[in-house]
N, C-alpha and C positions, 0 to 999 in steps of 0.2 A: 839868853845872850841877845845883845843888841849892839849895833855898831855905834861908835862915838866919832865924832868928826871935830877936828880942831882946825882953826884957820890961823894963819900967820905967815911970816916971811923968814926963811933961813936958807943959807946957801948949802946947808947939809940936808940932804933929803931924808936920810934915815936916822935922824937924831931921835933919841927917846924923849917922850913927854911923860911927865909924872903928874898925876892928878891926885889931889888930896882934898879931903873935906868935901867930897862930891855927894850931893844929896839927890837922889832920883825918886820922883813921885810917879806912880803907875796911873796914867790917864789914857783911856782908849779913845782916841779921836781919829783913828784911821779907818776909813770905809773899806768894806770887803772888796777885794779886787777879783774880778771875774777871770777865771783861767780858761775855761772851755765850755762851749755849748755844742752838743751833738745829738743826732738821732740814730737809733739802731732799729733795724727790722730783722727779726730772727737772729739777734746778736751780731748783726753785721751793720757797721756804721755806714750810713747812706743819707742822702738828702732827698731820696725818691722812694716813695712808698706806693704800693698798689692798693687799689680799692679792696678793702677787706683785710688788709694787713693791720697788725697792732704796732703802732708807732711808740717807741720807748725813748723818751728824751732824757738826757743826762747833762748835769751842770756841775762844774768843779770850780773852786776858787783857788787862788794861788798858794795859800798857806794851808789849805786843807782843813778849814774849820768845819766841824760837824754839827755846830749849833746855830747855823744860819737859818733864817726864815726866808724861804723862797716861795713866793706866790706867783702862779703862772696861769696863763690863759692861752688857748689855741683857737684861732678864728680864721675864716677864709680871708684871703687877701682882699683888702678894701672894705671889710665888714668891721663895724665898731666892736670894741671889747665888750665882753658881757660879763656879768656877775652871776654867781660867785666865782672867785678865783680858786684854783686848785693848788694845793701846797705839795711841794716836792718832798720826798722822804730820803733821808740819808741811808745809803746802802754801804755798809761797812765793807762788804766784799769787793764792791767795785770802787770804793772810796769816792763816791759821787752821789749827788742828789738825783733821784729818778722820779719820772712821772710818765705814765702810759696812757695813750689815747687809741680808741678804735677808729680806724680810718673811715668806716662806713657812716660815722655820725656827721660827716662833713658834706654829704650830698650823695649823688648816685655815681655808678661806675661807668656811665656812658661817655664821660669826658674827663679830661685832666683837670685837677684842682691845685691851687696854690694856697698853702696853709702857713700862717705866721704864728710861730711859738714865741711868746714874750713873757718875761718874769720881772718881778720886783724882789731884789735880793738885799737883805739887811742883816746886821749882826744884832747881838743881844742889846747893845746900847743904842741901837737905832741908826747906826751908821749905814747909809745906803750906798750900795755899790753903784759905781758909775764908770763905765757903761753897765747898763743892766743886761742880763742874759736875754738874747733874742736870736731866733733862727727861722729862716724861711725854707720850707720844704714843699716838694710836689707830691701830690697823690694821683697816681696814674690809674686809669681804669683797671679793674681786676681781671684775672683770667676768665675767659668765657666759662659758663657753667651750663651743662646740659640739664634741662629740667624735664624733658620728655623725649622719648624715642618711639616712633610708630612704624611698623612694617605692614604693608598691605599689598594685595594683588586682586585681580578680578574675582577669583574664586576663594581667596584666603588660603591659609595653610592646609595641607592635606591632613596633618595631625599636629598635635602640640599647639603651643601658643606662639606669640610674636617673638618672645625671647628665646625659646627653644622650640623650633617648629620645622616641619618638613614641607617643602614647597615644590610646586610643579615647575618643570624646566621650561615649559612652553608658555608661561605667563610671567611677564615682567614684574619685578618687585619694586614698589615705591617706598622710599625711605623719607620719613618726616621727622626733623629734629627741632625742638624748641629750646631757645636759650633763656636763661632765667630772667633776664631783664630785656629780652627781645632786641638785643643788639643786632643790627642788620649788616654791619660792615665787616663781618668776620669771614675768614677763609674756612668754609665748612666742607666736610667730606666724610664719607664712610669708607673705612678701610677694611677689606675682607681678606683674610689669610686662610688659605686652604691647609687643613691639618696634614693631609698627605701631599707632600711635595713642596709645601711652604710657599707656593706662589701667592702673590698679593695682587688684589684688584682694588683700585681706588675709584670710588663713585663720587664725583663732585656734587655738592649740594648748592642750590641757588636760593636766595631769599625770596619768599613769596609773601607779598604784602597782604594778600587776601586771607591767608591762614596764619600770618605772623610766625612763620617757621621756615626752616631751610629744607628744601625737598630735592630729591634726585631719584632717577629710575635706573634700575639694573636690568638691562636686557640680557636674558640668560640664553646661553647656547648649550649644545650637547657637550661642549668641552668644560662646562661648569659643574658637572655632576660631582657630588661629594659633600663633605662637611666643611663649613666655613665659619671662622671666628670673626665676629663683627665688632669694630671699635669706631666710635664717633670721634672725629677730630674737629675741634673748634679752635681756630688760631686768630689771635689779634696781631696781625702782621705789623700794625703801626707801632705797637708797644712791645712786640716780640714776646707775647705771652699766649698760652694756650690752656685749654682744659686738659689736664693731665690724665684724668680718670674717665672722661667721656660720660656716658649715662650711668655707668656703675663702676665701682672700684675694681671689680673683676671684668671679665669679658662682657661687653654690652649686650650681645646676642649671639646665639649659635644658629646658623642657617644651614639646613641640609637640603640640597637640591637633588631631586630624583627624576628619573624618566617615567612619567606616568601617562604618556601619550602613546597609545597602542597603534601599530600600523593597521591598515584596513584592506579588505579584499574588494576590488572594484568590479571585476568580471571573471566569471568561471564558466568554462564550457568543457564538454567531453565528447570525444569522437574517436573513431579509428584513425590511426595515422595514415596520411595519404600514401606514403611509400611502403607501408607494411600493414596489411589488413589484420595481422595478428597482434598488433600493438595498440593498446587502448591509451589514448593521449589525453592528459588533463592540461588545458591551456588556462593560464592564470594571469590576471593583471592586478596590481596592488598599488597602494599609496603609503609612503613612509617619509620620514624626515630626511632632508638632505644629508648625505654622508652617513646615514644611519646603517648600522650593520643589522641585517635581518637573517632569520633562519626560517626557511620555507620548505615544507615537505608534504607528501601525500601518503597517508596511512591507509593500507589495504587490509581489511579483515573479512573473515567469513561472516555469514549471517548469525553464527553462534558467538561472534566476538573474538574469535581466535586470530591473533595477528598473523598476517601473511607476508607483508613487505612494507618497507618505508621507502618511498620513491623520492629521490632528490631532484631538485629543480635545475633545469638547464635554462639559464637566463638568455633572453634575446634583447633586452634593453635594461635600463636601470629600474624599471618597474613592471617588467613582464617576463614570462618564461613558460616552460612546459615541463611536464614529467611524463615519461613513457613507461608503460607496464606491458612487458612482453608476455602474452598469455599462452605462448606455446608450451604445451605440456602441463598446463594448469588443469587440475581436476574439475570436471563439470560441477557447477553449483552457483549459488548466489553470493556475490561479493559486494562489500560496501567500501566506498572510497570517501575519505574525509580529509579536507585540506587544513593544514595548520600553518599559521604565520605568527611569528613573534619577533620582538626586537631583542637587543643584547641585554636589556634590563628585565626580560622575561614577560613583557607586556604582550598578551596574545590578542590577535585580531578577533573581532566577533565572528561567530559561525556564519558561513555563507548561507546555509540552510539549517532549519531547526533539526532536521533529521540527517541522514547520510547525504553528502553532496552529490554522490553518484551511486547508482546501483547497476552492477554489471552481472548479467546472467550468462554464464558460460555453459552453453548447452552441448550435449554430446552430438556426434554426427547424426544427421537426420536419419531416422529409421521409422519404417511403417510396419505395422503388424496387423494381422486380423486372424480371428479364430472363428471357426464354423461352430456356432452353438447348436443350431438345428438345421437339418436333421442329423442325428447321430449316425456315424458311419455304421453300415451294416443293417440299418433300419429297412424293413420290408414294407413296400407300398404296393397298391393295386394300380394297374394300368388305368389311365384316365383320371386318377385322383389328382386334385390340386393340393400341392404341398407348399409349405412356407419355409423359405430359407431365412435364417436369422444369423447375422454375422456381427461380431464385435470388432470394430476397426479402431485404429489409433495411429496418430503421427506424433512423435515425441516433441515436435516444435509447433504443433497445432496447424500444420499445413493442410490445404485442401486436397482431397483424394478423389479418385475415380475408380469405379468398378466397371471394367471394360465390357464384360460379357452382357451386362444389363444396361449399358450405356448410361450409367449414373455418374454424374460429375458434381463437383463442389461439395463432396461429403466431408463431414467433420467428425471428430472423435465421438464415439458412442456406438449405438446399436442400429443396424439397418435391417430392414425386412423386405422381402419381395416374394412373389408367388410364381410357381411354375406348374404347368399341367404335364403330367407324365404321359409321354406318347410312345415310349419304347418299353420293351419287356426284356428282362435279363438283369445281369449285374452291370449297373450303370455307373460310370465314373465321369463326374463333371469337374472341369477345371475353372477356377475363378482367379482372376488377376486383379489385384489392388495396386494402383499406381499413384505416384505423386512426383511430377517432374520426371527426372531420369530414373527414379527409384521405382521398383515394382516387386511384388511378392505374389507367389501363386500358391493356392491351396487346392487340395483335391477333396471331393465329396464322393464317398462310395455308398451307394444304396442298391437295393434289390427291388426290381419292379416285377410283380407277378401278374399273370393274366387274372382278370376278375373271375370269380367262381361262376360256373354255369348257373344260370337262373333256374329256379324251380317253379313249375307252373302246374295248375290243376289240368286235368284232361279237358280239352275244349269240348264244348257242347253247343248244339244248335236246336232250338225249339221252334216248330212252325205253328202257325195259326192262320185262320182265315183273314183275308184282307179286311181291314176296318171299313173299307168302302163296300157297301152291300152289293152294288151292281157288279163290282170287280170280283167280289166273293162268288157271285153266281157264275162268273166266267171261269172260276177255278183259281183265281189269283191267291197266292199265299204270302204271308209275311213271316220272316225268320228272325229270331233273336239269338245271335251266337255270342258266346263269351268265353273268356279264359281269365284265370286269376293268378296274379303273381304271388307265389307262396314262398319265394326265396328271401334272402336277407339283403338283397341290393335291388335298387330300381333297375328297370329294364326297358329297352326300346322294343316295342311289339307292333306288328302290323297284321292286317287281315288282307290276304292276297287271293283274288279270284283267279284260279289256275286255268279254268276253262270258261272263257267269256261267252256270254250270250246277250244279245242286244236287249232282250226283254227281262234280263235279270240284273239287278244293280244292288250295290251294298255301300254303306257309309258308316264310319270312315274307313278308307283304305290307305290313308297316309300313315307313316310311322307315328306311334304315340308313346309318350313316356308313361310307364305304368309304375307307380311307386309300390313299395312293398305292401303286401296284403290288399292292394287295390285290384280292381277287375277292369279289363277292357271289354266293352260291349259294342257289338257291331249289329246294325239293323240292315236286313236284306229284304227285298220284295220283288215280285214280278210286276211287269208293267206292259201296257199296250193291249190292243184288241187283236184277235185272230179270226180269220174267216172259216177256218176248219179246225178241227180238234188238233191241238199241237202239244207235243211232248217236249218239255224243256229239261235238259239234263246239263248240269254244270257242277263244278267242284271249286272248293276254296280251302285255304289253309291258313292257320295262325303261324307267324314266324317271329323269332326274336333275333336281334342284331348283336353280334359280339363286338369286342373292342377294336377289331380291325375292320369292321364294317360288313362282315359276312352275315348272311341270314340263315337261320336254322329253323327247321319245322318244329312246331309244338304239337305233339300228338299226331293223330292220323288226319288224313285229308278228309274234309267234309264234303259229302255228295248231296246234291240237291236234285230232285226229280219232281217236276210239276206238270200236270196235265191241264191245258187250257182249252176251253171250248168257245165257240162264237157266242156272243151275248145276243139274246132274242129280245127285241124291243116291242113285239106284239103287232107288227104291221103285215105279217104273212096271212094268207087265207086260213080258214078254219081247218081245212083238210090237212094242210101242212102242219098246222098247229097241233092237230090231234095226233098226226103221225109222229111229229117231233116229240109231243108229250109222251106218247107211248114209248118211243125209243129212249127218251130221257129217263123215264121211270125204270125201264129195263136196264139202262146203263148204270143208273145209280145202284139198283139192286145188285147187279152183277159186280159192280165195283166194291160194294160193301161186302158181298160174299167173298170176293177174291181177297180183300184185305183181311177178313177174319181168317180165311184159310191160310194166308201167308203168315199171319201172326201166330196161328196155332202151330204151324210147322216150325217156325223159328223158335217158339217157346219150347216145343218138344225137343227139337234138336239141341237147344241150349241145355236143357235139363239132362239130356242124355250125355252130352259132353262133360258137363260138370260132374255127373255121377262117375263117369269113366275115370276122370282125373282123381277123384277121391279114392277110387279103388286102387289106383296106381301109386298114389303118394301117401296114402294114409290120411289121418285126420289133419286138416289144414286150418289154421287159425286166420280167418280173413280180417280179423280186427286189427292186424298189424299193418294194414295198408296205410301207413302214414303218408301225409302229404297229398292224398287224393282230394280233389275238390269236393266240397259238400254238394255240388251240383251233380256229382256222379250218381248218387242214389236217386235223386229226383229225375235224372235223365237216363235211368237204367235201360229204358227201352231203346234209346239211341245207341248206347254202348253195346247192347246185345246185338242190335242189328249190325253194327260195324264189326263186331267180333265174328258174327256169323259170316258176313261177307268176306272177312279176312280169311277165315278158316276154309271157306268155300273156294277161295281163289288161289290158295297156295298150300303147299304140302309142308311148309316150314313148321316146326313144333312150337307150341305156345308155352311149353314148360320144359326146363332142363333140370337135371339132378344137381348140378353144381355150376360154379362160375366158368368151368372149363368148357361147358356146352354153350355159353353165350356167343352170339354172333360177334365177330371181331370188328375192331375199328370204332367202338363206342366209348362212352365215358361214364364214370361213376359220379353220382351226386348223393351226398349224405344229408339227411334231414333228421330232425330230432326223433321221429318215429322209426327210422330205419334207413335203408339204403335203396336207391334207385340205380338202374343201369339203362342208359339211353344208347341204343345201337346206332349204327351208321345210317339206318333208314328212319331214325327218329322214333323207333318203337321203344316203349317204356317197359322195363322189366322190374318186378318187385322182388326183393330178397325175402324168402319165406323161411320159417323155422326149419332147421335141419340142413340149411345150405342150398336148398333148391331155389330156382328163380322162375317166376311166372310172368308171361307177357300179358299186359292189360290192354 
């Protein structure tokens, strides 16, 4: 169908016109007529595209011909057309010719671009449309694109990496974001969303020319603990576009903030509380973060590790306090105190000391004790003996002690010894007091002190001889050697005492002498001086021993000394006197010798007579049992015989008794290995013979 048009004049407007013999020839001389030129981005018609968009151009003619040839070119405004041209394709669905371009081919996204889309449209016969299709569009910069995201801190993450990491709360985190084309005019930030509570923190990022990136710092506080989802925000505010995905399609990073900063102990001391000497106080100073909740306590254990108590702290300021432990009623022993400090995150402060922070020894009340180790109670000692006392003393807290009776001070735990000389006889009780301060304890020692046994001596003997001086010997001077032997088991003090003094008779020594067991005391005596006339010297002496109380007792019989001294003739008298003196001297000597022989004979005869009479009365007597008699007795038998004769001659007391009942009273018995002696009150010695009889020696 096509329209016909007739021209002419008629007053009737709607009269019919009849056409006959009309010949129509088909000749296409009509140019294509442009209907519309447009651009779509993401199926939306627009004249503005963003950098990175695909621009889809569409051209339609008025009659909808599908066989048109449309050649197009897209260039920046002001730039010449370039070859080759791109041909548009018919799209049956959209009933339009289409041609697409990538906006990135026209420059960079940092600035806005003007692009001119122009075409040459013609039909099959070459008719060219006029006007030709043409469209001017804008290419705006594209949305920002995050090319890199970096998280950093002074120590780095505690664990994990930058995208999923655990970070310290006390170290700021620096965010660094790079844009793909390094656009600097963007509104950049990091958005942190807490998973628990959904609170949001935005950290602005500023452009840093030195690193060509956007950077920002998150200063973390204790209120930022937890898990945060991080998203980078890059916004082009000029063109109202932004990076929708940030660094990743999903969450750009997961940041976990933890409390890794432990509190610390600054000062710790221990002492008894000023107001209560039974309370052991731990005084503590510490450092923690502002507004940080801490838990502080003191653990008390025994030395075996058994828990005793956990002491809570009484605070005196925001960073100081004390803990008191009342030790009243606590068992004695060694206790360890350890201080524990941790924050709400469980971070524990380092130990104050490598071992226990305090060691408290609770001692029992002071007590002192001592034991008498020696001598054992009931031990028997001899008077005059030096005995050793040995004590074991102790103070449970190591205090210094004193032993009052011995004036010993500053004594410490252990054993002490001291000596005492026994000066009393009997059952002796000694009290000893050990003291320390106000404390004292007394112990008693019970011992028995006996008198020392009476010493046993040989019978004293004296042997005379002429003076060693020839002239004195001619004058009748004699020398005597007297001795007595200690035959007992203990040492003795012995002296030789002249009982009848004479100026011309002297002995030495006469002072008391210590005579050890089996030793002999020997005394030398002699006459001295000149006489004008014949002089008889008679004197006596005795050996004595001293007992434990200082009394002296006679040993054996008294020794008698009788010496006849004559004047010494030096040859100056006349011969007559000499002759007379010589004759008288010869007669005197002869008479003396004869008298001495006569006396000896009488003594010997009397002795034999008495001995025989005793044998007849007693029977056979064994004299070999005379134990303890000095060996000098046999050698000095002559002296003993003379003394016995003198004794028998001067008294009527018997020298032999049939039993001990006949012994003189007031004496003492002395036992020796060979038998038994009895010493009567007059110091006469009696020997126990077989059959129970006793004989005085």
